[in-house]
C-alpha positions as CSV (number, residue, x, y, z in Angstrom):
1,M,-16.8,-11.1,25.0
2,A,-15.3,-12.3,21.9
3,R,-16.0,-16.1,20.8
4,Q,-13.3,-18.5,20.9
5,A,-12.2,-20.2,17.6
6,R,-13.2,-23.7,17.4
7,H,-10.4,-24.8,15.4
8,D,-6.7,-24.4,16.2
9,R,-5.1,-22.6,13.4
10,Q,-1.9,-24.5,13.5
11,D,-3.6,-27.9,13.4
12,V,-5.7,-26.7,10.4
13,L,-2.7,-25.5,8.4
14,G,-1.1,-28.9,9.1
15,K,-4.0,-30.8,7.8
16,A,-4.4,-28.3,4.9
17,L,-0.6,-28.8,4.2
18,E,-0.9,-32.5,4.0
19,L,-4.0,-32.4,1.5
20,F,-2.5,-29.7,-0.7
21,W,1.1,-31.4,-0.9
22,A,-0.7,-34.8,-1.8
23,K,-3.3,-33.4,-4.3
24,G,-1.8,-30.1,-5.3
25,Y,-3.5,-26.8,-5.5
26,H,-5.8,-27.0,-8.3
27,A,-7.0,-30.6,-7.8
28,T,-7.9,-30.0,-4.1
29,S,-11.6,-28.7,-4.1
30,L,-13.4,-26.9,-1.3
31,K,-15.2,-30.1,-0.6
32,D,-11.9,-31.9,0.1
33,L,-10.9,-29.2,2.3
34,E,-14.1,-29.3,4.3
35,V,-13.6,-33.1,5.0
36,A,-10.1,-32.7,5.7
37,L,-10.3,-29.7,7.9
38,D,-13.8,-30.6,9.5
39,M,-14.8,-27.0,8.7
40,R,-17.7,-25.6,6.7
41,P,-16.7,-23.4,3.8
42,G,-17.8,-20.1,5.8
43,S,-15.5,-20.8,8.5
44,I,-12.7,-21.7,5.9
45,Y,-13.1,-18.2,4.4
46,A,-13.6,-16.6,7.9
47,A,-10.4,-18.1,8.8
48,F,-8.3,-17.7,5.9
49,G,-9.9,-15.4,3.3
50,S,-9.8,-17.7,0.3
51,K,-8.5,-21.1,-0.8
52,E,-5.6,-19.3,-2.3
53,A,-4.8,-17.7,0.8
54,L,-4.9,-21.0,2.9
55,F,-2.7,-22.5,0.3
56,S,-0.2,-19.6,0.6
57,E,0.1,-20.2,4.3
58,T,0.6,-23.8,4.0
59,L,3.3,-23.3,1.2
60,A,5.1,-21.0,3.7
61,L,4.8,-23.4,6.6
62,Y,6.1,-26.3,4.2
63,A,9.0,-24.0,3.4
64,E,9.9,-23.0,7.1
65,L,9.6,-26.8,8.1
66,S,12.2,-27.4,5.2
67,R,14.5,-24.6,6.3
68,T,14.4,-25.8,9.7
69,Q,15.1,-29.5,8.9
70,F,17.9,-28.5,6.7
71,L,19.5,-26.4,9.2
72,E,19.2,-28.9,11.9
73,T,20.9,-31.4,9.5
74,L,23.7,-29.0,8.7
75,A,24.3,-28.2,12.4
76,A,24.6,-31.9,13.2
77,A,27.1,-32.7,10.7
78,P,31.0,-32.5,11.4
79,S,31.3,-30.3,8.2
80,R,29.4,-28.2,5.9
81,L,29.8,-30.5,2.8
82,Q,28.8,-33.5,5.0
83,G,25.7,-31.7,6.3
84,L,24.7,-30.8,2.5
85,A,25.3,-34.3,1.9
86,N,23.2,-35.7,4.5
87,H,20.5,-33.3,3.6
88,V,20.4,-34.9,0.0
89,R,20.4,-38.3,1.4
90,R,17.4,-37.5,3.7
91,L,15.6,-36.4,0.7
92,G,16.3,-39.7,-1.1
93,C,14.4,-41.6,1.7
94,T,11.0,-42.3,-0.1
95,D,9.4,-44.0,2.8
96,D,5.9,-43.0,1.9
97,S,5.8,-41.1,5.4
98,G,4.8,-37.7,3.8
99,P,1.8,-37.0,1.7
100,S,3.7,-37.1,-1.5
101,R,7.0,-38.2,-2.7
102,A,7.6,-35.0,-4.5
103,C,8.4,-31.7,-2.9
104,M,5.5,-29.4,-2.4
105,L,7.2,-26.3,-3.8
106,V,8.4,-28.5,-6.8
107,K,4.8,-29.6,-7.5
108,T,3.6,-25.8,-7.0
109,L,6.1,-24.5,-9.3
110,L,5.2,-27.2,-12.2
111,E,1.6,-26.6,-11.8
112,T,1.3,-22.7,-11.6
113,P,1.2,-20.6,-14.8
114,D,4.3,-18.4,-15.4
115,D,2.2,-15.2,-15.2
116,D,0.4,-16.3,-11.6
117,P,0.7,-13.1,-9.8
118,T,0.7,-14.7,-6.3
119,L,1.5,-18.2,-5.9
120,R,4.1,-18.6,-8.7
121,V,6.0,-15.6,-7.2
122,Q,5.7,-16.8,-3.7
123,T,7.0,-20.3,-4.7
124,E,10.0,-19.0,-6.6
125,T,10.8,-16.5,-3.7
126,L,10.8,-19.6,-1.3
127,M,13.0,-21.6,-3.6
128,R,15.5,-18.7,-3.8
129,G,15.5,-18.7,-0.2
130,M,16.4,-22.3,-0.1
131,E,19.0,-21.7,-2.6
132,A,20.4,-18.9,-0.7
133,M,20.8,-21.1,2.2
134,F,22.9,-23.6,0.2
135,A,25.1,-20.9,-1.1
136,R,25.7,-19.5,2.5
137,A,26.6,-23.2,3.6
138,F,28.8,-23.6,0.5
139,R,30.5,-20.1,1.5
140,E,31.1,-21.5,5.0
141,A,32.6,-24.6,3.7
142,Q,34.9,-22.6,1.6
143,E,35.9,-20.2,4.7
144,R,36.6,-23.3,6.7
145,G,38.9,-24.8,4.0
146,E,36.5,-27.4,2.9
147,I,36.3,-26.5,-0.8
148,A,38.8,-24.6,-3.1
149,P,39.2,-21.1,-2.7
150,E,38.4,-20.5,-6.6
151,A,34.9,-22.5,-6.3
152,H,31.8,-20.4,-6.7
153,P,29.4,-20.7,-3.9
154,Q,26.4,-19.7,-5.5
155,Q,27.0,-21.7,-8.7
156,L,27.4,-24.6,-6.7
157,A,24.2,-23.7,-4.7
158,S,22.3,-23.3,-8.2
159,R,23.5,-26.8,-9.2
160,L,22.4,-28.3,-6.0
161,Q,19.0,-27.0,-6.2
162,V,18.9,-28.4,-9.9
163,D,20.0,-31.8,-8.5
164,I,17.3,-31.8,-5.7
165,F,14.6,-30.4,-8.0
166,G,15.2,-33.2,-10.3
167,L,15.3,-35.7,-7.5
168,R,12.2,-34.7,-5.9
169,A,10.4,-34.7,-9.3
170,Y,11.6,-38.2,-10.1
171,A,10.5,-39.4,-6.9
172,Q,6.8,-38.8,-8.0
173,R,7.1,-41.6,-10.5
174,T,5.6,-44.6,-9.0
175,D,8.5,-46.7,-10.0
176,S,11.2,-44.7,-8.7
177,R,11.5,-45.8,-5.0
178,A,14.7,-48.0,-5.4
179,R,16.3,-45.3,-7.9
180,V,15.5,-42.3,-5.8
181,A,17.7,-43.3,-2.8
182,Q,20.7,-44.6,-5.2
183,L,20.4,-41.1,-7.2
184,A,20.3,-39.1,-3.9
185,E,23.6,-41.1,-2.7
186,E,25.3,-40.3,-6.0
187,I,24.5,-36.7,-5.5
188,A,25.5,-36.9,-1.8
189,R,28.9,-38.5,-2.8
190,G,29.5,-35.9,-5.4
191,L,29.3,-33.3,-2.6
192,E,31.7,-34.9,-0.5
193,A,34.2,-35.5,-3.2
194,R,34.7,-31.7,-3.4
195,A,36.2,-31.7,0.1
196,L,40.0,-31.0,0.0
197,A,42.3,-33.7,0.9
């Protein structure tokens, strides 16, 4: 009879995500993982194969949680532009409830070399996925008559990702708390100002 796993995989991934998000991939040691996950190295490797594979799973989980949050925010808003603006406002709330003020994808992109065959590629793929969701929201806004017919949804999505990237990187500064919410509000108002009268 197969032995039942001692650790719940989703629980372990949640704890690993918090640790990696707070410290980054390279700064997280195997000892850090042992303590945070309450697992011996052999159990970690048996369950995930390697530190990199564990990190990769947590990165995918982070992106999935971000996508879900974005889609919920979008669905709850009266318009697509308002949903995009509300998403940015939520990102500007730096209440220290998360393990880091910066986005985990942004942190990973900045710490991973360009020629990394796995994590860099995964991070860029996940970021392209988020940008595609923004483009879809802008296209839907255009179809609903919220923005001008000559607007370019993909260009707007790229610009929004640049704004969010900058905002989430800026949030990592220890003196940024008051400014981040203000900057997020400015980005959000810019989005709302695109609405046709």
